[in-house]
C-alpha positions as CSV (number, residue, x, y, z in Angstrom):
1,M,37.9,49.2,74.1
2,L,40.2,46.9,72.1
3,S,39.1,45.2,68.9
4,R,39.8,41.6,67.9
5,R,42.3,42.8,65.3
6,S,44.2,44.8,68.0
7,V,44.6,41.7,70.2
8,R,45.7,39.7,67.2
9,I,48.4,42.3,66.6
10,K,49.6,42.1,70.2
11,A,49.8,38.3,70.0
12,M,51.7,38.6,66.7
13,Q,54.1,41.1,68.1
14,H,54.9,38.9,71.1
15,L,55.4,35.9,69.0
16,Y,57.8,38.0,66.9
17,M,59.6,39.1,70.0
18,M,60.2,35.4,70.9
19,D,61.4,34.7,67.4
20,R,63.9,37.5,67.6
21,D,65.0,37.0,71.2
22,K,65.7,33.3,71.8
23,T,66.4,34.1,75.5
24,L,62.8,35.2,76.1
25,T,60.8,32.6,78.0
26,Q,57.2,31.8,77.5
27,E,56.4,33.0,80.9
28,E,58.1,36.3,80.2
29,C,56.3,36.7,76.9
30,I,52.9,36.1,78.5
31,K,53.7,38.6,81.3
32,S,54.7,41.1,78.7
33,Y,51.5,40.5,76.8
34,D,49.4,41.1,80.0
35,Q,51.4,44.3,80.6
36,T,50.7,45.5,77.1
37,I,46.9,45.2,77.8
38,D,47.4,47.3,81.0
39,N,49.4,49.8,79.1
40,V,46.6,50.4,76.7
41,F,44.3,51.3,79.5
42,E,47.0,53.4,81.1
43,L,47.4,55.3,77.9
44,F,43.6,55.9,77.8
45,L,43.8,57.5,81.3
46,F,46.8,59.6,80.3
47,H,45.0,60.7,77.2
48,V,42.1,62.0,79.3
49,Y,44.4,63.5,81.9
50,T,46.2,65.4,79.2
51,L,43.0,66.9,77.9
52,V,42.2,68.2,81.4
53,E,45.6,69.7,81.7
54,L,45.2,71.4,78.4
55,A,41.9,72.9,79.5
56,R,43.5,74.1,82.7
57,R,45.5,76.6,80.6
58,A,42.3,78.7,80.5
59,V,42.7,79.5,84.2
60,E,46.2,81.0,83.7
61,D,44.9,82.8,80.6
62,A,42.1,84.4,82.7
63,K,44.7,85.6,85.3
64,K,46.9,87.2,82.6
65,R,43.9,89.0,81.0
66,S,42.7,90.3,84.4
67,N,46.1,91.7,85.2
68,K,46.4,93.7,82.0
69,F,46.9,97.4,82.5
70,I,44.5,98.2,79.6
71,P,42.3,95.1,79.0
72,T,40.3,94.8,75.9
73,E,36.6,94.3,75.9
74,E,37.3,90.6,75.1
75,D,39.7,90.4,78.0
76,V,37.0,91.7,80.3
77,K,34.4,89.2,79.1
78,F,36.8,86.3,79.2
79,T,36.2,83.5,81.7
80,P,38.0,80.2,82.2
81,R,34.9,78.2,81.2
82,L,37.0,75.8,79.2
83,F,38.3,74.4,82.6
84,T,35.5,75.3,84.9
85,N,32.7,73.7,82.9
86,P,31.0,70.7,84.6
87,L,32.4,68.1,82.2
88,I,36.1,69.0,82.7
89,Q,35.5,69.6,86.4
90,W,34.1,66.1,86.7
91,L,37.4,64.8,85.3
92,A,39.6,67.2,87.2
93,T,38.0,66.2,90.5
94,S,37.9,62.4,89.8
95,K,39.7,60.7,92.7
96,Y,40.3,57.6,90.5
97,L,41.9,59.6,87.7
98,K,44.0,61.6,90.2
99,K,45.2,58.4,91.9
100,R,46.1,56.7,88.6
101,A,47.9,59.9,87.4
102,E,50.0,59.9,90.6
103,E,50.8,56.2,90.3
104,G,51.7,56.5,86.7
105,N,53.6,59.7,87.1
106,F,51.6,61.3,84.3
107,D,52.9,64.8,84.9
108,H,56.4,63.5,84.0
109,F,55.2,62.7,80.5
110,I,53.3,66.0,80.0
111,N,55.1,68.4,77.7
112,A,54.0,71.8,79.1
113,D,55.4,73.6,76.1
114,V,53.2,71.6,73.7
115,L,50.1,72.2,75.8
116,N,50.8,75.9,76.1
117,R,51.2,76.2,72.4
118,L,48.1,74.1,71.7
119,Y,46.0,76.3,74.0
120,R,47.3,79.5,72.3
121,E,46.5,78.1,68.9
122,F,43.0,77.1,70.1
123,I,42.1,80.6,71.3
124,P,41.0,81.8,67.8
125,N,38.9,78.6,67.2
126,E,35.4,79.6,66.1
127,I,33.6,77.1,68.3
128,Y,35.7,78.1,71.4
129,R,34.9,81.8,70.7
130,D,31.2,81.1,70.3
131,Y,31.3,79.1,73.6
132,L,32.9,82.1,75.4
133,Y,31.2,85.0,73.8
134,G,28.2,83.6,71.8
135,D,24.5,83.0,72.4
136,G,25.0,79.9,74.5
137,S,24.3,77.5,71.7
138,I,27.7,75.8,72.1
139,S,27.4,73.2,74.9
140,D,30.2,72.1,77.3
141,L,30.4,68.8,75.5
142,D,30.6,70.6,72.1
143,V,33.7,72.7,73.1
144,V,35.5,69.8,74.9
145,L,35.0,67.6,71.8
146,E,36.3,70.4,69.6
147,L,39.3,70.8,71.9
148,Y,40.0,67.1,71.7
149,R,39.6,67.1,67.9
150,F,41.9,70.0,67.6
151,C,44.7,68.6,69.8
152,R,44.8,65.1,68.4
153,K,45.5,66.5,64.9
154,D,48.7,68.0,66.2
155,D,52.0,66.1,65.5
156,D,53.5,67.1,68.9
157,F,50.5,65.9,70.8
158,N,50.6,62.6,69.0
159,D,54.3,62.3,69.7
160,M,53.6,62.9,73.4
161,M,51.1,60.0,73.3
162,E,53.6,57.7,71.6
163,D,56.3,58.7,74.0
164,F,54.0,57.6,76.8
165,C,53.3,54.2,75.2
166,Y,54.2,52.8,71.8
167,C,50.8,51.2,71.5
168,W,49.4,54.6,70.5
169,L,50.4,53.8,66.9
170,D,48.4,50.5,66.8
171,D,45.4,51.6,69.0
172,K,45.0,55.3,68.2
173,S,41.5,55.0,66.6
174,L,40.2,52.8,69.3
175,L,41.5,55.1,72.1
176,I,40.0,58.1,70.4
177,G,36.6,56.3,70.2
178,A,36.8,55.3,73.8
179,T,37.7,58.9,74.9
180,K,34.7,60.3,73.0
181,K,32.4,57.7,74.6
182,L,33.7,58.6,78.1
183,L,33.2,62.3,77.5
184,K,29.6,61.7,76.4
185,A,29.0,59.5,79.4
186,I,29.9,62.2,81.9
187,P,28.6,62.9,84.6
188,A,28.4,59.5,86.3
189,D,27.8,58.7,89.9
190,N,30.9,56.5,90.3
191,D,34.0,57.7,88.5
192,E,36.0,54.5,89.0
193,E,33.2,52.3,87.6
194,L,32.9,54.6,84.5
195,F,36.6,54.5,83.8
196,L,36.9,50.7,84.3
197,Q,34.1,50.2,81.7
198,F,36.8,51.1,79.2
199,Y,39.3,48.4,80.3
200,P,40.0,46.0,77.4
201,E,37.4,43.2,77.4
202,K,38.5,39.8,78.6
203,D,36.6,38.0,75.8
204,K,39.1,39.6,73.4
205,T,42.3,39.9,75.4
206,E,42.1,36.6,77.2
207,D,39.8,34.3,75.1
208,L,41.4,35.4,71.8
209,G,44.7,37.2,72.2
210,K,46.2,35.3,75.1
211,Q,44.9,32.0,73.8
212,L,46.4,32.6,70.4
213,L,49.7,33.4,72.1
214,L,49.6,30.3,74.3
215,L,48.5,27.9,71.6
216,S,51.0,29.2,69.2
217,M,53.8,28.4,71.6
218,E,52.4,25.0,72.4
219,E,51.6,24.0,68.8
220,W,54.5,25.6,67.1
221,K,56.1,22.4,65.7
222,N,52.7,20.8,64.9
223,L,51.8,24.0,62.9
224,D,55.0,23.6,60.9
225,E,53.9,20.2,59.8
226,I,50.5,21.5,58.6
227,I,52.0,24.4,56.7
228,R,55.2,22.8,55.3
229,P,53.5,20.7,52.6
230,V,51.5,23.6,51.3
231,V,54.3,26.0,51.0
232,E,55.8,24.7,47.7
233,N,59.4,25.5,47.0
234,W,59.9,27.3,50.3
235,D,61.8,26.3,53.4
236,L,59.9,27.5,56.4
237,E,63.1,29.0,57.7
238,R,63.3,31.2,54.5
239,L,59.8,32.7,55.0
240,A,59.6,36.2,56.5
241,A,59.2,35.7,60.2
242,I,56.0,37.8,60.3
243,D,54.5,35.8,57.4
244,L,55.1,32.5,59.2
245,I,53.7,33.8,62.4
246,L,50.6,35.0,60.7
247,L,50.1,31.7,58.9
248,K,50.4,29.8,62.2
249,M,48.0,32.1,64.0
250,G,45.5,31.7,61.1
251,V,45.7,27.9,61.1
252,L,45.2,28.0,64.9
253,E,42.0,30.0,64.4
254,F,40.8,27.5,61.9
255,L,41.3,24.6,64.3
256,K,40.9,26.0,67.8
257,F,38.4,28.9,67.7
258,P,35.0,27.5,66.7
259,T,33.2,30.8,67.1
260,I,35.3,32.6,64.4
261,H,34.3,32.3,60.8
262,T,37.1,30.8,58.6
263,S,36.5,33.6,56.1
264,V,36.9,36.2,58.8
265,T,40.2,34.6,59.8
266,I,41.6,34.8,56.3
267,V,40.5,38.4,55.9
268,E,42.0,39.4,59.2
269,Y,45.4,37.9,58.5
270,V,45.5,39.3,55.0
271,E,44.9,42.7,56.5
272,L,47.7,42.2,59.1
273,A,50.1,41.1,56.3
274,K,49.3,44.3,54.4
275,Q,50.0,46.4,57.5
276,Y,53.0,44.6,59.0
277,S,54.8,42.6,56.3
278,T,56.0,42.9,52.7
279,E,54.0,44.1,49.7
280,R,53.6,40.6,48.3
281,S,52.7,39.1,51.7
282,K,49.0,39.8,51.5
283,V,48.6,37.6,48.3
284,F,50.9,34.9,49.8
285,I,49.0,34.7,53.1
286,N,45.6,34.7,51.4
287,G,46.6,31.9,49.0
288,I,48.3,29.7,51.6
289,L,45.6,30.0,54.2
290,D,42.9,29.3,51.6
291,R,44.8,26.1,50.5
292,I,45.3,24.9,54.1
293,L,41.6,25.6,54.8
294,N,40.5,23.4,51.9
295,I,42.8,20.6,53.0
296,L,41.6,20.8,56.6
297,E,38.0,20.8,55.5
298,E,38.5,17.7,53.3
299,K,39.9,16.0,56.4
300,E,36.9,17.2,58.4
301,A,39.4,18.7,60.9
302,I,37.5,22.0,61.3
303,F,34.5,22.4,63.6
304,K,32.7,25.7,63.7
305,V,29.6,26.7,65.6
306,V,28.9,29.6,63.2
307,P,27.9,29.3,59.6
308,D,30.5,29.8,56.9
309,I,30.0,33.2,55.3
310,R,32.5,32.9,52.4
311,A,29.6,32.7,49.9
């Protein structure tokens, strides 16, 4: 579910935490990193659970319509299909999702007022109305995907996700993609197995993210010695903390990650500089990493098992 860029970001954030908080130990930092990976999956489950709870509003809507003294023709025809359709029911009856929701106290983080408003605003939606009253051309998946598209455009919905876990800001697009894949994979024989398919992959979280974090800690002073001669007229202590961290992570990828193209490394850290550092940082990071790469190549210090694609 997570991309390589995402785990680079998480490693960078934890190195920054250690830079800001000198009392934070390496063991605590690694533990925090592992917890962050778990939090991403927990947010994914909360994301899905919230969608089910939003669809559940259709049941209450049906009760209110049936109790009207003078129901309209639309009220008479209305059914809670949004909740009772097989796709949502598969999620609503998932023992694994229910267990994780109870363990994570998901209901505490649900803002009922937001879900009630979202449901009311979804009622006039053309796809939803066609699903309820049309010719049957709108499938269960169609309407659930439309409901999902509708709610994730809402600021309050996004705030609810961020309140549950700050990683929503960094991983939103990846979580949206994973949720769509899950919805399209339903039904499945084993609910737990299906959900766990979306747990962040170890080849990214362990082999890249955690290794970057561990090696940065171990090689911190050695990396200073590689970078210092290249950063003309700059004391390392005067560099922006994020810029120095990105440079060190980039050099580590040159030296310690033989399956990652050097050109890919430079592109990735330039992008992270654009997103997380100052306006001028992208040019600075690009220039310094390129110069360090040339020096290391001249010393034959870089070994890659993939061809260089800079050309």
